N, C-alpha and C positions, 0 to 999 in steps of 0.2 A: 275554609281552608284555601289558601292561594295556590293555584296551579297555573302553569303556562303550557302552551302547546308548541311543539316544533316538529319538523318533518322527521320521519323514521329514517335512521341512518345505520350504517354497518355496525356501529358501536352499540346498537340497541338490541341485537338478536339475543344476547344472553339474558338481559333483563326481561324482554318480552316472552322468552321461553319460560322463564321462572314464573311469570304472571299466569301464563296458560297452565302450567303444571300445578300451580297452587289452586286454580279453579277446577281442574280436571285431573286429579291425581291418578285416576284409573286409565287415563289415555295420555300418558306422558310422551313428550317429544324431545328432541335435542335441537340445539341451535343449528347444528350442521344440517339436519333434515329440513328445517324451516328455510335455511339459506338456499339450499339446492332447489326447493320448491319455488322460491322466489326467482331464482335464475331461470327456471323453466318458463316463467311468465313472459310472453313476448310483448314488450312495451311498444314495439313498432306497429302492432295490430290492435292492442287493447289498452285501456286506461286503468291505472291504479294510483290511488293516493293514500298515503299512510302517515299517521301522526302518532306521537307519544305525548302523554300527559306527564308533566314533571312537577314534583314538589318544589316550589320556587325557593324555599328556604334551604332544603337539603340537597336539591338537584337529583333526588331519587326518582326513577321512572316508576310511576304507579299504575299506568294503564296505557292501552294503545287502541287505535281505531283505524279501520281500513274500509275504503270503498274500492270496488274493482268490477270490471266486466267478468263474466263467467264464460271462459272459452267454449265449453261444450254446450252452452245455451246462449250464445252471443246475440245480443241486440244492442245497437249503438246507444240506445237511450235507457237501458235497463242495467241495474247494478246490484251487486251483493254488498252488504254492510256487516262489519264485525266490530264490536266494541267489547273489550275485556279489561276489567279493572281488578287489581290485586285485592283479595278478600279483606285485607287489613285496611284498605283505603276506599272501600265501597260506601255508598250513601253519603259522600262528602262533596260531590259536585264534579268530580273528574269525568265521569261518564257523560253527564249533561254537557260539559264543555266540549268533549270530543264529538258528541252527537251534533251540536250546533255547527261546529266547523264542517263536519262531513255533509250535513244537509245544505249548508251554504255552497259547498262544492257541487252538490247534485243540482242545485238551482242553476249554477253557472254552466254546468254541462247539459242543461236542458233535459234532465232525466224525466222519464215518465213513470218509472216504478223502481222500487228498491226492495230487496228481499234480505231477510236475515234468518238464522237458525238459532233457536234457543232450546237448551235441554229442559225437559218438562219439569224437572225437580228444582230448577232455578226460578223460584217463585218471584223474587224481586226483579229478575231480568225480564220475565214475562210481563210483569206489571209495568216496568219501564217502557217496554215496546208498546203495550196496549194503550198507555196514556198518550202515546205519540202517534196514534192512528194506525198501527200495524194490526192486521187481522190474520187469523190462521188460514193457511192454504192447504197444508198437507202435513202428515206425520210420518216419521220413520222410526224404526227401533234399532238400537244396538243389540246385536246377538253375540253370545259368547259360547264357545264350545270347549269344555274341559277335555283336552286331547287324551290323556291317559285312561279316561273312563269310557271312551267310545268303543263299542263292539262293532267291527266292520263285517263280521262274518255273514250277517243276513243280506249284505249288499253285494257280496262277491259274485253271485249269479248274474247280476246286472252287467258287470264288466264282461263276463263271458258271453252274454247275449249280444252286447254291443260289438264285441270282437267277431262273433259269428256272422255279423252283417258286413264284415269287411272294413270296419271302422277301427283305426289305429289311434291310440293316444300316445303322443310324443311330447317332447319338452322343447322349450325355447332353445336350450343349450344344444340339443340334438339337431334341431331344424336349422339353426344358424351355421352349423358345421356342414350340413349337406345341401342347403338350398340358399343360393345367393339372393333369391327374391323373398326370403322369409319375412322381412319387415314390411315390405309392400303388401304381401298377402295378409299379414296380421292387421295392417292398416285398413284394408278393405273389409275384413271380417269384423273388426272393431266398430267400424262405421255402421255396418248393417245391424249389429247387435245393439249398439247404443240407440239407434233410431227407434227401437221397439220398447225401450225402457220408459215407463211413465215418468214424466218430468213436468215441472210447472211451465216450462217454455219448450218450444220446438228445438229438437237437437240440431246443433250446427257443428259439423266436423272441423277439427283443427287442421291446419296444413300438415302435410306429411313430415316436413322438416321439424315441426314442433312435436309431432307424435314420436318421431325417432329419438328425440332427446330424452324421452322417458326411459329409454333402455340404457342410459348411463347413470340412472338414479342410484345412490348408494344403498338403498333398501331393496333393489331388484334382486331376486333369486332366480337365475335362469333355469335351474333344475327343478324349481317349484312353479314354473309357468307352463301349465299343461295345455296342449293343443290337440283337438280331435281332428283327424284327417280321414277323408274318403278318397282313396287314390292320392293324387297330389293336391287335392282341394282342402283348404282349411275350413272346417264347418262348425267348430265350437272351441271355446277356451274357458279356462278357470285358472286364476293365478293367486299366489301368496307373496306377500312382501314382508321383509324383516323389519325390525325396530331396533334402532341404536339405544333408545331409552329403556326398552324392556327386551333383553336378548332372548328370553324364553317365550315371547309372544310373537304371533304371526298375524298379519292383517290380510283378510280375504279381499282380493280385488274383484273385478267383474267376472261373473259366470254367465255364459250365454251360448245359445246354439242357433244356427240359421233356421228360419221358419220351416223350410222343407224337410228338416231333419229332427224336428221336435217330436215329443211323445214317443221316443224310442229308447229312453233311458240314458241318453248321452250326457245330459247335464248331471245326472246322478253319478255316472261313472267318472266324470271329470272331478266332481266334488270328493268322491271316495279317494281318488288319486291324491288330492291335496291333503286329505286327512292321513293317508298312508305315509306321505312324505313327513308330515309333522310328527307322527309317531316314531318313524325310523330315526329322525334327527333329534329326538328328545325334547321337543317343544311341549309346553304345558297348556297353551291357550291359543285358539283362533278367534279373532274378533272380526265381525263384519257388520254392515248396516243394511237394512231392508225397508224400502218404502212400503207404506200401508197399501198402496195401490198395486204393488207387484205381488199378488196373492199366490201365484204359482211358485215363485222362488221362496217366499216365506214358508209355504207348506213343505217344500223340499228341505229347507234349512232345519225346520223343527223336526222333520222325520229323521234327519241325520243326528239329531241331538243338540242342536243349537237352542239356547234358551234366551228369551227376551229379557233385556235389561231395561234401563230407563229409555224413554222415547225422546226424540228430537222433533221440535215443532218448526216447520217452515212458515214464516210470517211475511206478508207483503204489505207495502204501503204504496198506493197509487197516487202519484203526484200531479199528473195531468194526462190528457188523452194523447195517444200516439201521433195524432195529426197536428198537435200544437207546434208552433214555431218558436 
């Protein structure tokens, strides 16, 4: 089947979104959400190259491929790779063509390693990666919580215990109204929490200006962004994000607490607040992801009623040593 490649352009968001949704109908996105995520990517600091595969005869976009730096795990010679082909066009050569082009780019960029994530039920995709030298590095699970079925009554004493210690749970909406340093404090808190999350590479904080742009994201819910405070200090957070594609679904962002405040029920109280919000506003489902190495958060999620769905496999291909020129 004759395919040609060209650079990903503004006109390709709708087709690429359709390709993603055809492959992952349980995790649908909109072109608007994808476009804004791309706008957040700072191309003055990081490298990203994107292509689409096009049916030469019909000019239909049948797949896309991307390599990019990962801002939170930045290394100048390490990249993330994503290749997604519409199910109707798989096993016809479009993925191989995209892969060859992206690997040529990685050679040009003197890359030392490239990672990709594949859902464990995508057997063909796992085989595609395995044949090309990718090996498993880590697994994570998608977790889903059916909101209407959750009974929060057993967890309410935890909120009372946390409150009795002088810890207040506020929201982003409330804090931005009362504290002009809110985003700076959240930035420092976020850096400290992310530094403790097990990841394949060392955590590298993004610049504050890049972090600040997240708070203009169309999926941000300021009154579902919960912050634990001790006095004026921010010590923990847990947040929910909306979905344009699935208005009754919420996506759980990071939940974390500073080291000195752990094992006091604060993370549980924060998570309970997010579930209370979802119940109050009529949402049906909260979706999150949990690394297999983050056993504490996995245990908390399952205690609250989250159930494991299909897993995602992080795969890595080492291209050369980091000292290579």
